[in-house]
Structures are given as structure tokens and as C-alpha cells.
N, C-alpha and C positions, 0 to 999 in steps of 0.2 A: 560693673560686677553683675547685674542682671544678665546682660548680653553673654558674659564669660559663662555664667551657669546654664544659660540657654544652649550654648554651643556644646559644653560638656553632656547636657543631657541629650542632645540631638545626637552626639557622637555616640553615647551610649545606646540610644534606641537603634540607629543605623547598623550597630556592631552586634545588636541582638538579632535584629532581622535578617542581617547577612548571615549569622551563625546558624539560624532556623532554617534559612533557605539553603544554605550551603550543606547542612544535614541532610535535609529531605532529598537534595538533588544526589547526594551521595547514595542515599538508599535506593533511589530510583536507577542511578547509573551502576551501581556495583554489580547486580548481575550481569549486565553487559561486559563489565571488565571482568569478571570471573569466568564467563565463557571465553573470553579473549586469552586469559591467563591460562587456562586449562588446554586450548588449542594449542600453545607454544610448548607444552610438557612434553618431555622425553619418557619412554617407557620405562628406563632406570630410575628416574626422578620422581616418576609417578608411583613406582613400587617401593622405593625408599621412603615417601612420605605417606604410606599407607592410604593414598587417595585423598590427601589432605592438602590442596594447593590453594591457598586462600590470597596469595599474594603474585607478582611477576615471579615465574621461576628462576632458580638460581643460576641455570644455563639452558635459557629459552632458546627454541629452535623451530624454524618453518618447516619441518619435514612432513608435518600433517599436510600442510598445503601443497607443496612439492608432491608428495604421493598422491593427493587428489587430482591434480592436473597432469601429471605425468602418466598415471597408470589407467585412466578412465578416460575414454574420448566422449562417455554420454555425459560428464558434467559440463562439458563446455556447448554442447548440443542442449542440454537443459536450460544452460543459462541463457542461450539465445532464444529460445524458445520463451523463457519468462520474460525476457527484455522485449520481444515483438508483442507477445500478447499484452504486457502491461502498456506499452505505448499505443496499439491500437485502442484498447479499452480505454484509457484515459483520455485521449483525444476526441474518441468517438461517444464515451458517454458524456463527457462535459459539453460537446456540442448538442448532441439530442436532447440533454435536459435544458440545456438553454434556449432551444428552438421551442421545446414544449413550454417550459416557463413562461418565453416570452407570449406565445399564443395564449396562455391562460391568463397573462395579464393584462389583456386587451379588454377596456371597459365594453365595447361595442360588440364583442364576440358572440355571434348567436350559440344558444344553448350554452353558455359559458357555465353555470351552477351546475347543468349535468355533467358536463365533462369535467369540471372539478370534481366532482362527487364521485364519479366513476375512478379518476385518479386517486382519491382518497381511499377508497374501497379496496384499490390493489395493495396499498399499504398495510393494511390490517388482515387482508384475507388472500393468500397466494394459491396457486394452483395444486401445488406438491410436486414432489419429486417424479412420479409415474407420468403425469400429464406434460411436464416439461421435458423428460426424456422421449416421450411418444412425439412432441411437437420437433424437436431437435432430429429427431429419427426420421420423420416424415420430409424434413429439410435437407435430408441426406447431408448432416454435417457430423452425424457420427464417426469418430476415429480422423476427423480433420482438425486442425487448428482453429477454425472458425467455430467448432463447438465450444471452444473457451473464450469466445468474442462476443458473438451474435447474443446469446441468451442474456448477457450481462450489461447490453449497451444504453439499456434504458432503467434509470432508478428514478421512481415517481417522486421519491422523498427529495432529491437533488432538484428535481423539476419544480418542487413546490417551494423551495428556498430560491430558486432563481425568480418564480413569479414574484415572491413577496420583495425579492430586490429590484425587480423590475418596476413594481406598481408604485415603490417608494422613490422613485427618480423624479426629478423635478418636471411638472408637466409643460412648462414654458418651453423646455427645449424640444420636446416633440412638437408642440404646436408650431413652434419656428421654422421646423425643418419640413412640416406638413405645407406650409405658407409657400417654401421655397419650390415645393413640387416634389418631394423625397416620397419613393415608394416604400412600404412595407419592410421590404427586403435590405433596401439601403438603409433605411431606419434602423434594423437590427445590426447589419454588419458595419456601417460607417461611424453609428452614435451611440447606440446601445452598448454594444460589446467593447470599444474602447474606454467607456466609461465605468465597466463592471470587470477591470481586471482583477481587484481585490477577491472580489467572490469568485470569479473565474478560477482564480489561482488556488483557494481554498477547497472548492470541489473537485478541481482537478487533484490536488494531494491527497483528499480523501480515497477518491477513484484509485490514484494509483496505489496507495498503500494498500486498499482491499484487493485490487486485482494481482499484487506482487505476492501478497500472501496466500492468495486461495490455491487449494490444490486438490479441493473436495470434487470439483468439476471435471478435473482430469481422471479422475479415478472413475467417475460414472461415465463419460464419455470417450475415453480413450483407453483400448485393451492394450494386452502386453506385446502383440505383435507390433501395435504401432508405437511402442515406447519411446522412439525418437521424438514422438511429440510430447511427451512427459514433461512438465516444468518442473524446475530444481526443487521448489518446495515438495512436490509429491515424494522425490528422492529423499528429501529430508524427513518426511513422514514416513516412509518404508524404514529408514535407519533406526529413528527412535522407537519404533515398534518391532523392531526385531524379524521385520519381513525382509530378510537379504536372500532367500530363495524365490528366485523368479525363474520364469520359464527359459528355456534354451534361448541365446542370443543377447540376454542381459546379464544371466545370473554370474557367469566367469568374470567379467568385467567387474561387475557390482563387488563380488566376493573378494576382489584383489584389494579393494577399497577399506571394506569393514572386516576383513580377516584379521586374525590374531597374530599372524607373523608379522616380522619386521622390528625395527626401532620404535615405532609409533604406537601407542595404544591406542584402542579402540575410541575411548571417550575423547581423546584430543582430535580424532576424525571428524568425530560427531560435533564437538565443538567449532571445528574450523569449517564444517559446512554450514552450521548456523551463522558463523560469520559473515561467509560468503553470501549467504542467503539475506543477510541483513545489509550488507555493505552499500548496494545502489540505493537503497532507500535513505540511509545516512548521509550519502553524499548529495543526493537530489534534494533533501528537505531544505539545506540553507538557502538555495536559489529561489524557495516558495515562501520562506518564512517571512519576508517582509510584507508580501501582500497578504499572506495567510493572517497574520496577527490584525492587519488592517480590515480583512474582510470579516474576521470574528466581532470586532471592535464595533465596525459599522452594522453588523446583524445585530448585535446586542442593543444599539442604541436606536433602532428602527423598529 
């Protein structure tokens, strides 16, 4: 009888937890679903509903997506720029942070406290926009894709996370490797990094999301003459800020997308652009999820 009551109580507890978690997940997920629903609405249905589309449209259409990819060549170009920028920044940023974190984690590093203090100082105090621009300009990176990559390769906060992770690894492993004649480079490449997949994947995911969503650096370093180097996120920001009038060479194609003619409302095109900009991250996240959860858990207990 007690066992039965315990089973009923456990079932009620699990049901309540599941309901609360489900409602919370729905609250978090609904903005994305709403964006997708609106991207499928036709101009006639949008007008008939007075701009109130809460669920999947009665007659969903992918006309907004077709219009985006069919009438504008800059979308595919900007997608490629975003993919390339994100890939290089993710791989390069994770590698650079891991190397710096490994160096800082060495107990016998000369001047370790001073170097760590300098790294921590850069977290709290940055150079500012103008000095950063002057450095990029002096390096002749302005109006090149490298201006979107090189200044962001080193994130000292991620380096400190790697440092703490490497310092917490069993010292016996390193001692055994040194006895076998392993060099520092071999230690990092063949022993430390294979043991660091969870934290490496977690940091890579953070860098990937940040890089994919960034657009301000393109606005600063890439002018309208080199608009073929603009990432997709910059186009999305132009749309939502109603800055559709750009210089000659891009204005015509861009107005074809955000113009009011046709069977697709402007809001549907904007929402479709949002979905397009979010989709690569949503697709990539499940591949990192296993390592991401493990990395966060390991970081929490250490």
C-alpha cells in the first residue's frame, strides 16, 4: 500500500515537473515559432487577419523564402561570408584560447602571475572602438574579410576557462608523459587536447554563436563599396532598422526584397530573413550538445 502511494506521489511529482518545464520551454520557444509562422503568411492572409497571426497560417506559403533567394544574389553571398567568417573565427579562436590557456596553466612558467594579471586586465579594460579601428587600419585589414576575423581571434575570458580546466587535469598523466620523453607541444596536441573535448566543444559553441550573430564589426570595417563582404546579419540589421536605401550597386537588389510589391508582405520577408540567419546555428547545436552539457557540468564541479 505504501509502495502504491509512493508510486502515485512520484507520478504526480513527475507530471507537475514535466508540465512546468513544458510551459517554460513553450514560453522560450514560442518567439521562434511565431517568427516562422509569420514568415509563411501570404499578403492576403496578413491583411485579412489585421496583422494578427498567432499560429500556423491557414494557407502557408514559402513565397518569402523563394523571393529572397530568387531576386537577390547578395543573400547567398552574405550567407557564404557569414559561414566562412564563423568557421575561421570558431576554429582559430578556440585554438588560440586553448594555447594561451595551456601556457597560463603551467606551474613553472616564468612571470606567470604577471602574464595572468595582464590577461585579466584586458577583460575589465578594453582599448575602445577608435584604437581598435586604428590598429585594424594600420594592418591594412579594413574592407577585407580578415577585419571580421583577426581582431576577434583572442578572447581572454575563454583562455582563462581553458587555463582552469587544464590546471585541474590529473598531474599524474603529465608526469608519465614527461617520463616517456614527451615535449610540451606533443603534450598539448596528443594528450591534453584529446582529454579536453567537452570544454573545447563548449568554448567553440560560444564562439560560433557570437561570431554568427555579430554584425557591428562589418558596419565599422566594411564600407558600402565592398558590400559583397557584408555578412547576412548586417543585412538583417539594415532591414529591421528600415535602412533600405543603400548606395548604387546594392540598392536595386535590396529594394526588390523589402519592397511592398508582390504577394509577400514585408513582415514575412523580414521574418524569413530572421529564420535564415538562425537556421545554421540551430542545425549545428545538436552536434555540440553532448559535449556542451558535459563541459558545463565538469566546469561546475571543478
